[in-house]
KOLPA-749007 format. One line per field, with one value per atom (N, C-alpha, C, CB): residue number from 1; atom name; y, z, x. Coordinates in steps of 0.02 Angstrom, whole numbers, padded with zeros to 5 digits. Each point is the difference from the previous one (the first is absolute). Glycine has a CB too. Layout:
N
k [NUM:...]
a [CA:...]
v [Y:...]
w [Z:...]
u [X:...]
END
This chain:
182
k [1:1:1:1:2:2:2:2:3:3:3:3:4:4:4:4:5:5:5:5:6:6:6:6:7:7:7:7:8:8:8:8:9:9:9:9:10:10:10:10:11:11:11:11:12:12:12:12:13:13:13:13:14:14:14:14:15:15:15:15:16:16:16:16:17:17:17:17:18:18:18:18:19:19:19:19:20:20:20:20:21:21:21:21:22:22:22:22:23:23:23:23:24:24:24:24:25:25:25:25:26:26:26:26:27:27:27:27:28:28:28:28:29:29:29:29:30:30:30:30:31:31:31:31:32:32:32:32:33:33:33:33:34:34:34:34:35:35:35:35:36:36:36:36:37:37:37:37:38:38:38:38:39:39:39:39:40:40:40:40:41:41:41:41:42:42:42:42:43:43:43:43:44:44:44:44:45:45:45:45:46:46:46:46:47:47:47:47:48:48:48:48:49:49:49:49:50:50:50:50:51:51:51:51:52:52:52:52:53:53:53:53:54:54:54:54:55:55:55:55:56:56:56:56:57:57:57:57:58:58:58:58:59:59:59:59:60:60:60:60:61:61:61:61:62:62:62:62:63:63:63:63:64:64:64:64:65:65:65:65:66:66:66:66:67:67:67:67:68:68:68:68:69:69:69:69:70:70:70:70:71:71:71:71:72:72:72:72:73:73:73:73:74:74:74:74:75:75:75:75:76:76:76:76:77:77:77:77:78:78:78:78:79:79:79:79:80:80:80:80:81:81:81:81:82:82:82:82:83:83:83:83:84:84:84:84:85:85:85:85:86:86:86:86:87:87:87:87:88:88:88:88:89:89:89:89:90:90:90:90:91:91:91:91:92:92:92:92:93:93:93:93:94:94:94:94:95:95:95:95:96:96:96:96:97:97:97:97:98:98:98:98:99:99:99:99:100:100:100:100:101:101:101:101:102:102:102:102:103:103:103:103:104:104:104:104:105:105:105:105:106:106:106:106:107:107:107:107:108:108:108:108:109:109:109:109:110:110:110:110:111:111:111:111:112:112:112:112:113:113:113:113:114:114:114:114:115:115:115:115:116:116:116:116:117:117:117:117:118:118:118:118:119:119:119:119:120:120:120:120:121:121:121:121:122:122:122:122:123:123:123:123:124:124:124:124:125:125:125:125:126:126:126:126:127:127:127:127:128:128:128:128:129:129:129:129:130:130:130:130:131:131:131:131:132:132:132:132:133:133:133:133:134:134:134:134:135:135:135:135:136:136:136:136:137:137:137:137:138:138:138:138:139:139:139:139:140:140:140:140:141:141:141:141:142:142:142:142:143:143:143:143:144:144:144:144:145:145:145:145:146:146:146:146:147:147:147:147:148:148:148:148:149:149:149:149:150:150:150:150:151:151:151:151:152:152:152:152:153:153:153:153:154:154:154:154:155:155:155:155:156:156:156:156:157:157:157:157:158:158:158:158:159:159:159:159:160:160:160:160:161:161:161:161:162:162:162:162:163:163:163:163:164:164:164:164:165:165:165:165:166:166:166:166:167:167:167:167:168:168:168:168:169:169:169:169:170:170:170:170:171:171:171:171:172:172:172:172:173:173:173:173:174:174:174:174:175:175:175:175:176:176:176:176:177:177:177:177:178:178:178:178:179:179:179:179:180:180:180:180:181:181:181:181:182:182:182:182]
a [N:CA:C:CB:N:CA:C:CB:N:CA:C:CB:N:CA:C:CB:N:CA:C:CB:N:CA:C:CB:N:CA:C:CB:N:CA:C:CB:N:CA:C:CB:N:CA:C:CB:N:CA:C:CB:N:CA:C:CB:N:CA:C:CB:N:CA:C:CB:N:CA:C:CB:N:CA:C:CB:N:CA:C:CB:N:CA:C:CB:N:CA:C:CB:N:CA:C:CB:N:CA:C:CB:N:CA:C:CB:N:CA:C:CB:N:CA:C:CB:N:CA:C:CB:N:CA:C:CB:N:CA:C:CB:N:CA:C:CB:N:CA:C:CB:N:CA:C:CB:N:CA:C:CB:N:CA:C:CB:N:CA:C:CB:N:CA:C:CB:N:CA:C:CB:N:CA:C:CB:N:CA:C:CB:N:CA:C:CB:N:CA:C:CB:N:CA:C:CB:N:CA:C:CB:N:CA:C:CB:N:CA:C:CB:N:CA:C:CB:N:CA:C:CB:N:CA:C:CB:N:CA:C:CB:N:CA:C:CB:N:CA:C:CB:N:CA:C:CB:N:CA:C:CB:N:CA:C:CB:N:CA:C:CB:N:CA:C:CB:N:CA:C:CB:N:CA:C:CB:N:CA:C:CB:N:CA:C:CB:N:CA:C:CB:N:CA:C:CB:N:CA:C:CB:N:CA:C:CB:N:CA:C:CB:N:CA:C:CB:N:CA:C:CB:N:CA:C:CB:N:CA:C:CB:N:CA:C:CB:N:CA:C:CB:N:CA:C:CB:N:CA:C:CB:N:CA:C:CB:N:CA:C:CB:N:CA:C:CB:N:CA:C:CB:N:CA:C:CB:N:CA:C:CB:N:CA:C:CB:N:CA:C:CB:N:CA:C:CB:N:CA:C:CB:N:CA:C:CB:N:CA:C:CB:N:CA:C:CB:N:CA:C:CB:N:CA:C:CB:N:CA:C:CB:N:CA:C:CB:N:CA:C:CB:N:CA:C:CB:N:CA:C:CB:N:CA:C:CB:N:CA:C:CB:N:CA:C:CB:N:CA:C:CB:N:CA:C:CB:N:CA:C:CB:N:CA:C:CB:N:CA:C:CB:N:CA:C:CB:N:CA:C:CB:N:CA:C:CB:N:CA:C:CB:N:CA:C:CB:N:CA:C:CB:N:CA:C:CB:N:CA:C:CB:N:CA:C:CB:N:CA:C:CB:N:CA:C:CB:N:CA:C:CB:N:CA:C:CB:N:CA:C:CB:N:CA:C:CB:N:CA:C:CB:N:CA:C:CB:N:CA:C:CB:N:CA:C:CB:N:CA:C:CB:N:CA:C:CB:N:CA:C:CB:N:CA:C:CB:N:CA:C:CB:N:CA:C:CB:N:CA:C:CB:N:CA:C:CB:N:CA:C:CB:N:CA:C:CB:N:CA:C:CB:N:CA:C:CB:N:CA:C:CB:N:CA:C:CB:N:CA:C:CB:N:CA:C:CB:N:CA:C:CB:N:CA:C:CB:N:CA:C:CB:N:CA:C:CB:N:CA:C:CB:N:CA:C:CB:N:CA:C:CB:N:CA:C:CB:N:CA:C:CB:N:CA:C:CB:N:CA:C:CB:N:CA:C:CB:N:CA:C:CB:N:CA:C:CB:N:CA:C:CB:N:CA:C:CB:N:CA:C:CB:N:CA:C:CB:N:CA:C:CB:N:CA:C:CB:N:CA:C:CB:N:CA:C:CB:N:CA:C:CB:N:CA:C:CB:N:CA:C:CB:N:CA:C:CB:N:CA:C:CB:N:CA:C:CB:N:CA:C:CB:N:CA:C:CB:N:CA:C:CB:N:CA:C:CB:N:CA:C:CB:N:CA:C:CB:N:CA:C:CB:N:CA:C:CB:N:CA:C:CB:N:CA:C:CB:N:CA:C:CB:N:CA:C:CB:N:CA:C:CB:N:CA:C:CB:N:CA:C:CB:N:CA:C:CB:N:CA:C:CB:N:CA:C:CB:N:CA:C:CB:N:CA:C:CB]
v [02475:00061:00008:00053:-00040:00007:00062:-00058:00052:00053:00053:-00080:00143:00055:00017:00046:-00027:00020:00076:-00110:00143:00073:00022:00006:00056:00028:00003:00068:-00055:00004:-00068:00091:-00144:-00067:-00020:-00031:00048:-00017:00038:-00020:00083:00040:-00030:00102:-00126:-00032:-00063:00047:-00085:-00061:00016:-00054:00108:00021:00020:00039:-00004:00021:-00061:00105:-00156:-00061:-00035:-00012:00008:-00032:00037:-00040:00107:00040:-00013:00087:-00091:-00015:-00069:00073:-00122:-00067:-00001:-00048:00084:00003:00032:00007:00047:00034:-00046:00111:-00149:-00046:-00053:00020:-00046:-00050:00031:-00062:00123:00033:00017:00045:-00033:00020:-00058:00111:-00171:-00058:-00005:-00060:00019:-00008:-00073:00099:-00109:-00067:-00007:-00008:-00052:-00009:00014:-00084:00114:00014:-00049:00122:-00129:-00047:00021:-00025:00090:00024:-00015:00088:-00119:-00014:00055:-00064:00119:00054:-00006:00074:-00020:-00001:00053:-00042:00031:00049:00025:-00056:00120:00030:00060:-00040:00047:00059:00038:-00055:00115:00040:00045:-00003:00019:00050:00064:-00055:00108:00060:00014:00047:-00034:00007:00058:-00047:00041:00055:00063:-00082:00138:00063:00032:00015:00009:00035:00074:-00098:00137:00072:00035:-00007:00057:00039:00068:-00103:00148:00067:-00007:00054:-00026:-00006:00057:-00060:00047:00054:00050:-00079:00140:00052:00000:00066:-00104:-00002:-00042:00014:-00006:-00039:-00062:00104:-00155:-00064:00000:-00058:00024:-00008:-00059:00046:-00043:-00055:-00062:00080:-00136:-00061:-00038:-00007:-00010:-00038:-00074:00100:-00118:-00069:-00035:00031:00000:-00030:-00044:00098:-00132:-00046:00039:-00079:00048:00030:00007:-00049:00097:00012:-00063:00118:-00136:-00059:-00066:00065:-00065:-00063:-00021:00028:-00093:-00026:-00003:-00067:00079:-00005:-00055:00123:-00149:-00055:00017:-00084:00071:00005:-00070:00101:-00108:-00064:00007:-00031:-00021:00004:-00021:-00022:00047:-00020:-00017:00073:-00109:-00016:00005:-00076:00091:00008:00009:00051:-00022:00007:00044:-00014:00058:00043:-00037:00099:-00156:-00037:-00006:00041:-00036:-00004:00068:-00126:00157:00066:00003:00050:00006:00010:00025:00023:-00048:00024:00008:-00057:00087:00002:-00062:00127:-00130:-00060:-00013:00021:00029:-00009:-00015:00076:-00076:-00012:00062:-00105:00164:00063:00009:00052:-00036:00008:00059:-00048:00038:00052:00023:-00049:00113:00032:00037:00011:00004:00045:00060:-00096:00151:00063:00012:00048:-00051:00004:00070:-00090:00139:00067:00004:00048:-00094:-00001:-00004:-00055:00088:-00002:-00047:00118:-00176:-00049:-00021:00048:-00047:-00019:00060:-00099:00158:00061:00010:00052:-00047:00010:00070:-00084:00089:00064:00011:-00007:-00037:00002:00028:-00098:00161:00034:00039:00010:00017:00040:-00039:00100:-00073:-00033:-00067:00112:-00117:-00064:-00054:00061:-00045:-00049:-00015:00039:00005:-00014:-00054:00119:-00113:-00049:-00064:00094:-00087:-00055:-00003:00011:-00033:00000:-00044:00019:00004:-00040:-00061:00104:-00157:-00062:00011:-00075:00086:00018:-00058:00117:-00114:-00049:00032:-00093:00073:00024:-00054:00077:-00132:-00055:-00047:00010:-00072:-00050:-00011:-00055:00038:-00016:-00072:00122:-00164:-00070:-00009:-00038:-00013:-00018:-00072:00082:-00095:-00066:-00007:-00006:-00017:-00007:-00029:00095:-00116:-00032:00047:-00069:00046:00033:00063:-00044:00060:00060:-00010:00027:00028:00000:00050:-00033:00009:00043:00051:-00092:00078:00048:00062:-00096:00094:00058:00048:-00072:00053:00043:00053:-00095:00156:00056:00052:-00023:00082:00055:00067:-00071:00122:00068:00045:-00022:00075:00048:00051:-00015:00029:00052:00066:-00085:00139:00067:00009:00044:-00082:00006:-00046:00029:-00064:-00043:-00072:00100:-00115:-00070:-00041:00037:-00102:-00046:-00037:-00014:00025:-00032:-00062:00111:-00166:-00062:00004:-00064:00038:-00005:-00073:00114:-00129:-00067:00009:-00053:00024:00011:00073:-00097:00134:00070:00047:-00037:00011:00041:00008:-00040:00103:00010:-00031:00107:-00136:-00034:00042:-00111:00106:00038:-00044:00105:-00081:-00028:00046:-00053:00030:00043:00005:-00033:00094:00013:-00035:00109:-00114:-00030:-00076:00098:-00130:-00073:-00011:-00020:-00007:-00008:-00073:00098:-00144:-00071:-00032:-00005:-00047:-00035:-00024:-00037:00043:-00024:00048:-00109:00165:00049:00036:00016:-00001:00035:00058:-00108:00146:00057:00054:-00024:00026:00051:-00018:00031:-00092:-00022:00044:-00117:00149:00041:00070:-00104:00123:00066:00055:-00044:00088:00056:-00021:00063:-00126:-00024:00003:00036:-00030:00006:-00045:00117:-00148:-00043:-00072:00094:-00139:-00070:-00047:00035:-00095:-00052:-00025:-00034:00005:-00022:-00075:00111:-00145:-00072:-00019:-00010:-00054:-00022:00004:-00074:00084:00010:00074:-00114:00157:00074:00022:00003:-00043:00015:00041:-00106:00162:00042:-00035:00107:-00115:-00037:00049:-00097:00111:00047:-00036:00079]
w [-02427:00002:00070:-00089:00095:00066:00037:-00043:00108:00042:00010:00059:-00062:00009:00074:-00113:00131:00069:00000:00029:00016:00003:00025:00021:-00038:00023:00076:-00106:00136:00073:00032:-00010:-00018:00026:-00011:-00022:-00035:-00014:00048:-00121:00135:00047:00070:-00068:00089:00065:00004:00012:-00067:-00002:00006:-00071:00040:00005:00071:-00120:00152:00070:00045:-00022:00013:00040:-00010:-00008:-00054:-00015:00035:-00111:00112:00034:00075:-00087:00117:00072:00014:00011:-00053:00010:-00005:-00046:-00003:-00006:00061:-00124:00148:00059:00061:-00046:00053:00057:-00002:00003:-00063:-00007:00014:-00084:00060:00009:00072:-00114:00154:00069:00049:-00031:00007:00044:00045:-00085:00137:00046:00003:00067:-00045:00008:00070:-00122:00151:00068:00004:00020:00034:00012:00053:-00030:00032:00047:00072:-00084:00095:00068:00026:-00022:-00019:00023:-00020:00094:-00122:-00022:-00075:00092:-00122:-00072:-00031:00011:-00072:-00036:-00058:00033:-00036:-00055:-00022:00043:-00108:-00026:-00039:-00004:00024:-00034:-00050:00100:-00154:-00046:00040:-00103:00075:00040:00032:-00076:00142:00036:-00027:00100:-00093:-00024:00039:-00033:00000:00032:00025:-00073:00134:00029:-00002:00074:-00101:-00001:00046:-00117:00151:00045:00007:00062:-00031:00010:00042:-00008:-00015:00034:00049:-00099:00156:00046:-00032:00096:-00069:-00031:00022:-00007:00056:00022:-00049:00121:-00120:-00045:00035:-00060:00020:00028:00011:-00056:00109:00012:-00042:00118:-00138:-00039:00044:-00073:00045:00039:-00010:-00008:00063:-00005:00011:00039:-00018:00017:-00051:00117:-00173:-00049:-00047:00007:-00051:-00047:-00049:00011:-00031:-00050:-00065:00056:-00096:-00063:-00043:00005:-00024:-00043:00037:-00089:00154:00037:00020:00042:-00046:00024:00076:-00107:00137:00073:00018:00014:00046:00023:00069:-00068:00078:00066:00028:-00029:00088:00035:00069:-00062:00102:00068:00050:-00041:00101:00057:00056:-00035:00084:00056:00065:-00072:00124:00066:00051:-00048:00105:00053:-00021:00083:-00132:-00023:-00049:00015:-00040:-00050:-00065:00053:-00109:-00067:-00032:-00011:-00015:-00029:-00065:00114:-00151:-00064:00007:-00049:00004:-00007:-00073:00108:-00122:-00069:-00014:00000:-00058:-00020:00044:-00115:00153:00044:00072:-00075:00089:00067:00041:-00005:-00025:00035:00008:-00044:00103:00016:-00038:00113:-00136:-00034:00046:-00114:00113:00045:-00041:00090:-00057:-00028:00047:-00057:00029:00036:00001:-00034:00093:00003:-00016:00085:-00093:-00020:-00075:00096:-00135:-00072:-00015:-00018:-00035:-00022:-00060:00042:-00032:-00053:-00021:-00040:-00024:-00024:-00011:-00054:00076:-00008:00062:-00073:00061:00054:00029:-00052:00118:00034:00030:00025:-00041:00031:-00050:00074:-00063:-00042:00044:-00095:00066:00037:00055:-00025:00086:00057:00016:00045:-00055:00011:-00045:00032:-00097:-00047:00012:-00083:00119:00018:00055:-00030:00079:00054:-00022:00083:-00130:-00024:-00076:00101:-00130:-00073:-00033:00012:-00067:-00034:-00034:-00019:00014:-00034:-00074:00104:-00146:-00069:-00047:00029:-00089:-00052:-00068:00074:-00120:-00069:-00047:00024:00003:-00043:00038:-00066:00044:00031:00074:-00112:00150:00070:00009:00037:-00010:00012:00073:-00090:00104:00068:00011:00005:00053:00015:00076:-00108:00137:00072:00023:00011:00051:00030:00001:00070:-00099:-00001:-00044:00112:-00151:-00042:-00058:00032:-00055:-00055:-00053:00078:-00135:-00054:-00024:-00033:00041:-00023:00045:-00047:00105:00045:-00015:00086:-00132:-00017:-00050:00020:-00007:-00045:00006:00010:-00034:00004:-00001:-00056:00074:-00002:-00020:00089:-00126:-00020:00055:-00122:00138:00049:-00036:00076:-00039:-00030:-00040:00093:-00078:-00038:-00061:00106:-00119:-00059:00012:-00066:00124:00014:00014:00047:-00052:00011:00066:-00124:00169:00066:-00001:00057:-00030:00002:00054:-00040:00024:00049:00009:-00032:00089:00013:00034:00011:-00040:00026:-00004:00076:-00124:-00009:00047:-00038:00077:00048:-00022:00093:-00099:-00017:00052:-00059:00036:00044:00010:-00038:00099:00020:00039:00003:-00001:00045:00061:-00096:00149:00057:00002:00066:-00067:-00003:00057:-00055:00114:00057:-00001:00064:-00109:-00009:-00043:00009:00022:-00036:-00020:00063:-00037:-00016:-00021:00082:-00123:-00020:00062:-00107:00103:00053:00057:-00030:00032:00054:-00011:00014:00041:-00003:00049:-00033:00034:00047:-00013:00009:-00070:-00016:00019:-00092:00116:00017:00053:-00029:00011:00047:00012:00052:-00087:00011:-00011:-00036:00085:-00004:-00005:-00053:00062:-00007:-00072:00116:-00165:-00070:-00048:00026:-00002:-00042:00023:-00021:-00025:00018:-00054:00068:-00047:-00049:-00029:00062:-00121:-00035:-00010:-00058:00072:-00009:-00073:00118:-00135:-00069:-00028:00023:00018:-00023:00000:00044:-00045:00003:00066:-00124:00176:00067:00038:00001:00028:00040:00066:-00055:00072:00061:00056:-00070:00112:00056:00064:-00053]
u [-03018:00038:00030:-00074:00139:00031:-00027:00103:-00107:-00025:00054:-00077:00058:00048:00007:-00030:00091:00014:00006:00060:-00095:00003:00069:-00125:00142:00064:00001:00010:-00066:-00004:00016:-00086:00057:00012:00073:-00119:00147:00070:00046:-00028:00012:00041:-00002:-00023:-00035:-00006:00043:-00116:00116:00041:00074:-00087:00110:00070:00016:00000:-00047:00010:00007:-00065:00021:00003:00067:-00126:00149:00065:00056:-00043:00040:00052:00001:-00012:-00047:-00005:00029:-00102:00087:00026:00076:-00107:00135:00073:00031:-00012:-00019:00027:-00002:-00037:-00015:-00006:00054:-00123:00138:00052:00068:-00069:00081:00065:00013:-00009:-00042:00008:-00005:-00046:00047:-00005:00060:-00067:00062:00056:00020:-00038:00100:00026:00027:00028:-00031:00025:00075:-00089:00109:00071:00025:-00014:00080:00030:-00014:00089:-00103:-00010:-00070:00083:-00125:-00067:-00049:00048:-00022:-00043:-00011:00042:-00058:-00008:00044:-00117:00137:00040:-00042:00109:-00118:-00037:00040:-00112:00122:00031:-00052:00114:-00126:-00050:00034:-00075:00040:00024:00006:-00054:00082:00005:-00068:00091:-00091:-00062:-00042:00055:-00121:-00042:00015:-00090:00086:00015:-00064:00101:-00098:-00056:00017:-00033:-00010:00014:-00049:00044:-00018:-00041:00032:-00040:00006:00028:00063:-00114:00168:00064:00010:00048:-00017:00016:00046:-00014:00017:00040:00072:-00103:00122:00070:00040:-00034:00099:00042:00026:00033:-00021:00022:00075:-00095:00116:00071:00024:-00010:00072:00027:00005:00066:-00085:00000:00066:-00125:00156:00062:-00012:00062:-00123:-00014:-00044:00012:-00025:-00044:00040:-00077:00040:00032:00044:-00097:00151:00043:-00038:00103:-00083:-00033:-00004:00039:-00099:-00010:00001:00052:-00037:00002:-00070:00115:-00127:-00064:00002:-00017:-00040:-00005:-00049:00027:-00020:-00042:-00027:00065:-00129:-00029:00000:-00073:00103:00004:-00033:00107:-00104:-00025:00054:-00117:00110:00042:-00049:00101:-00076:-00044:00039:-00068:00032:00029:-00055:00104:-00089:-00049:-00059:00092:-00083:-00054:-00046:00074:-00053:-00039:00038:-00106:00071:00030:-00010:-00021:00075:-00004:00039:-00014:00004:00032:00071:-00111:00154:00069:00016:00035:00022:00024:00042:-00001:00032:00038:00061:-00039:00063:00057:-00020:00065:-00131:-00023:-00013:00062:-00054:-00014:-00075:00106:-00128:-00071:-00030:00021:-00084:-00038:-00057:00030:-00042:-00049:-00053:00087:-00142:-00050:-00007:-00062:00039:-00010:-00075:00114:-00145:-00073:-00027:00004:00039:-00021:-00012:00066:-00036:-00011:-00075:00113:-00134:-00069:-00004:-00022:-00009:-00004:00070:-00108:00121:00067:00045:-00051:00030:00041:00044:-00089:00154:00047:-00004:00076:-00073:00003:00069:-00123:00171:00067:00051:-00031:00050:00048:00049:-00084:00137:00048:00034:-00069:00069:00032:-00032:00028:-00093:-00034:00030:-00106:00115:00026:00075:-00084:00118:00069:00002:00033:-00077:-00003:-00037:00002:-00049:-00042:00003:-00077:00133:00006:-00053:00123:-00152:-00051:00032:-00068:00029:00020:-00018:-00019:00070:-00009:00016:00027:-00056:00014:-00006:-00041:00086:-00003:-00027:00095:-00119:-00022:-00045:00104:-00104:-00044:00017:-00012:-00040:00008:-00024:-00017:00061:-00017:-00020:00080:-00120:-00015:00021:-00098:00129:00025:00003:00066:-00121:-00001:-00065:00079:-00079:-00058:-00061:00077:-00133:-00065:-00003:-00015:00067:-00002:-00048:00119:-00148:-00047:00023:-00095:00117:00025:-00050:00072:-00137:-00050:-00004:-00065:00098:00000:00057:-00052:00098:00057:-00023:00081:-00060:-00016:00054:-00122:00107:00048:-00036:00087:-00050:-00026:00058:-00088:00073:00052:00009:-00028:00091:00017:00008:00056:-00054:00005:00065:-00069:00121:00063:00000:00059:-00114:-00006:00021:00020:00008:00019:-00063:00112:-00104:-00056:00010:-00016:-00032:00002:-00044:00021:00004:-00037:-00054:00102:-00161:-00055:-00017:-00045:00015:-00026:-00067:00118:-00169:-00067:-00021:00017:00011:-00016:00037:-00109:00156:00037:00072:-00076:00101:00070:00046:-00031:00087:00047:00063:-00044:00072:00059:00049:-00069:00132:00050:00004:00066:-00032:00017:00075:-00105:00130:00072:00039:-00026:-00004:00034:00002:-00036:-00002:00007:00062:-00127:00179:00063:00015:00041:-00080:00010:-00066:00096:-00092:-00061:-00039:00056:-00123:-00043:-00012:00039:-00002:-00011:-00067:00124:-00157:-00065:-00001:-00057:00112:00005:-00052:00122:-00150:-00049:-00071:00073:-00084:-00067:-00032:00033:-00089:-00038:00027:-00030:00083:00030:-00053:00114:-00121:-00046:-00073:00090:-00104:-00069:-00026:-00018:00065:-00021:00039:-00033:00087:00042:-00008:00082:-00099:-00011:00024:-00099:00118:00016:-00067:00108:-00103:-00060:00004:-00011:-00044:-00004:-00013:-00040:00048:-00008:-00070:00093:-00143:-00069:-00017:-00033:00085:-00007:-00030:-00013:00023:-00024:00052:-00070:00047:00044:00012:-00043:00106:00018:00018:00042:-00092:00010:00017:-00080]
END
């Protein structure tokens, strides 16, 4: 007589199969730049208590429906994160976890790095598992890396500029291992 499998054991087997499929889907392949290219499904959303101020409209975020890519640049400061056009990405050390504290005039000077879809990574030492997102008070989705919301600096007008590095002792570029570069 064949042995019966309990519903609990069968459910565990389905869970294991799902994990295996997810691992295969999130694999990476070498890129020509020596880094890795990984495209993640829409990043997981982190929810937290939102500040009561309203968000400024972002003019520097990804176009509606456009995919965005986190890349790296290098220079005298080391290796840091950029967007797909080479614009430097910053973190705000006042943020609490993955919740942005930058709204109003702050978001005008430091527009959030937004995405409406998948976020790819393609650069030296980048880790696709560090990509995530958080909802802003206006409902937009801000990209996070290593749990830290990412921003542009309005005064950086060309790819590779890092004019925002160290501003006010609270704005810093972020390295590919989610390391704050002070």
